[in-house]
N, C-alpha and C positions, 0 to 999 in steps of 0.2 A: 778168307781173307778180307778184314774189315776194310771200307773205304776211309780213308784219312780225311778228317773235317777240313772244310776250306779254311785257308788262312783267315784269322780274325774272327771266325765265329765264336769259338770259346771266349774271347774277349767280349763280343757282344752279349753272350749269354750271361757273364758275371754282371756286365753293367746293368742288365734288365733285372736280376735279382737284387741288385743293391738298391735300384730304384724302387723296386716294390718293398724292401725292407724299410726304405727310408719313409715311403707313404704310409706304412703301417705305424712308424714310431711317431710321426707327425700327427695321425688319426688318433693315436692315443693321448698324445699331448694335449690335442684340442679336447677330447673328451673329459680328461682330468681338470682342465681349465675351465670347462663350463660348468663341471660339477663343482669345482670349488667356488666359482662366481655365483653360481645359484645358491649354494649353501650360505655365504656370505651374505648375499643379498636377501634371502629368507630371515635370517638371523638378525640383519639390520633391520628389515621391516617389523620383526616381532619384537625386538628388544630396542633398537636404535630409536625410530621415529614412532614413539608412542608417547601419547597423552598420559601422565600419571595421575593428574588431578586439575581442578578448575583454575589453579593458578596458571596453566598454560593457554587459557582462553582469554583473548583480548577481545574487548570492547570498545569500539571508537565511535565519536559522534553523537552519542546519546547522552541527555541529562537526566535520564531516569533509569535506563537499562543498566544492570551490572551483569558480569560474568555469570554469577549464580542465577540470575533469571533466565540467561540463555541456556544453561546447563538443564535447569528445570523445564523449560520449555520444549527444548530438543531432545529431552530424555536422554541425556547424554551419560554414559557409566565409564568408570575408570579401573584399571588402566585400559586404554583404547587405542588400537593401531591406527595412526593418522591416515593412512591411505585407505583404510577402511571405510572413513567418514564419507558421508554423500553431501556435497554442500547444497545442492537444490532441495534436498529433503530438509536439512537445517534450516535453511532460509524460509520455507514455506511454514515450518512449525513456529518459527519465531513471528513472521508477520501474522499469523493467526493467533497468537496468544499473548502478544506483546503490544504496546501502544506505538508501533514504528510502522511506516509506509514503505519504506525501502530498505531492504537488507542484502547485504554482499559477503560471501564467505569465502575465505581463503585458507589454504593449507600451506603453512610454511614450514621448511624443512630444516634450516639452520638456525638458531636452534629449533626443534619442532614445536609448534605451536599452531592455534586455530584463531585467526584473526576475523572478527565480526564488525562489518563496516555498517552503521545503520544512520537512518535519517529519521527523527521524531515525526509524529504526527503533530498538526498544528490544530488546536481548539479554535473553530471559528465561531460558534454561537453555543450559548448556555442551551440546556435541554431537559425535558421531562419525560418520564415515562411512567406508565401505570404497572407495578407488580403486585405479588399475591401479599406484599406487606404494605402496599399503598404506594403514594406517589414518591417517586425517586428522583433527586436532582442530579444533574451531571452535565455534561458537555458534548459536543459532536465535533468531528473533524470533516476536512473538505470532501471526503469520500462517504459521510454519512456513518462513520463508524461511532459507537457510543463511548465515551470515555467517563471514567468515574469523575468524581469532585476532585480527589487528590490528584489524579492526572491531569484533568482539564485545566486546573489552577496552575500547574507547573507549565503546561503546554500552551495557555491562553495566548491569542493575539489581541492587539489592541481593538479590532472590530467585533470581538465577542460579547462585549459586556452590554451592548444595546441590542442583541439579536438574540432571539428566542425561538427554539423549536419545541412544540408541544404534542404530546400523543405519539413519541418515538417508538418504533417497534421494529424488529430485526427485519421483517418483510418489506417495510417503507425504505430499507436504506438505499438500494438503487434509485428509487425515484428522488430521494434527497439529494443524493449526491447528483443528480441531473439538474434539480432546481438551484442547488449552490453553484454549479458550473455556468449555469445560464445567469444567474445573478451577475456573476463578473463579466461574461461576455456582453449582456445587454445593458450594461452599466447602470444596474439598479443601485448598487452599492449600498451606502448607508439608508437610502429611501427605503429599503425593505426591512422592515422591524421584526416580523414574525412570521413563521411556518407552522402551521397546524393541520394535523391530520384527525378527522372527526371520526367518531365510530363506525359509521357508513362507508369509510374509505376515501371520502371526498379531501382534497386538498383546499387550504384557506391560505392566503397570504394577507398580511397587513402592511400597507404602504404608507408611508408619512405623508405622500401627496395625493393618493388616491383612496386611502381607507381600506375596507375590506374587499378582498379579490376572491372569488369563488374559482378555482380552477378546474373544479370537478374531479372525475376519478382519473387514477394513474393508468391511462391507455396509452394508445398510439398517438393521439392528438396532444399529448401534454406538450411537447416541445414547441408544437404550433401556438399553443395558447400562451406560452411565456414570450414567443415572440410578438404576439398581438399585445401583451401587456407591456413591452419594452416600448412598443410603437405608441400606445397609449400614453403612456408616462412622459413621451417626448412631445406629443403632437397635442394634448388636450390643451384648450386655452387656460392661462394662469388664473383667471378669474373663478373658473370652474373648480381647480384644484384648491384654491384659497377657500372654498366653501365647503370643501370634504365631502366627496360622494357617500351617501350611505352605504352603497355596495356596489361592485360591478361583477357581472356574471359571466364567466368565460367559458361556460360548459360548451358551447357551440362558438369556436373561435372565429366563425365566419360571420356570425351576427351577435356581437356582444351585447349585452344588454346593461345599460347604465342607469342606476337609481339616482336621477338627478335630485339634488337638494331643492328645498322649497325656496321662495322668494327670500331674500334678506331684508328684515324690517328696516325701515329708514331709522336713522338716529334720533334720540327723542329732541324736540325743540326746547330750548330754553324758555321758561316762562316769560311772557310778555308783561311790561309793567304796566299797571292800570293807568288807563287814559284820564 
């Protein structure tokens, strides 16, 4: 003879089974919802947020660079999923290939487009370099980058007209950038007329007040030599500056060598009337 179930046990068993069935239904609903969301998201990424052509590339802030220039520099192909693009890679490619000094890349979703915000380089000096075809004329920016004649004329600053860089080479770019930065910091300004790199690797400056200045090689003492130059430019007597020193040698910045000019001849006396 079977023992009867305690009162209410059957009811509890039914409630447990009901809760289990409810959990299973909820789990299946969640799985279906996630699958649908994933499918919709994948479809949106593949078909919705896609750049179909260069018309969806915006370029802001540059007078020279156009969307087609950015597309070529970054080697973009279309159609292109927007979220597959790498802003840092695009920015690096644009800086390396185009006459800009700052690049910010943003991916915009509604409507899908790529926005490129640029800051153009500024040509601070005319420049010359030797190539296999002979001497080439151009410009340089404040970081020492070479600019073509066309780019330089479009980006030239007022102070670039009377300032010249001779003997530019890619390996000299960091050194040139340092000299240009120190030019502003030491307030040499328009007093500095020329920067020249000779075949031996020495750097020469031409100063309006001091004449030819030999800075020597591009080594660890270059910054110190520029500081000494700024000190001389401020401290040398005006009489010496007015007579134009033949040269200054700052190869050893602690012992500058000044090529002092010869004595100034007295002005001719007017002829005396016969007695």
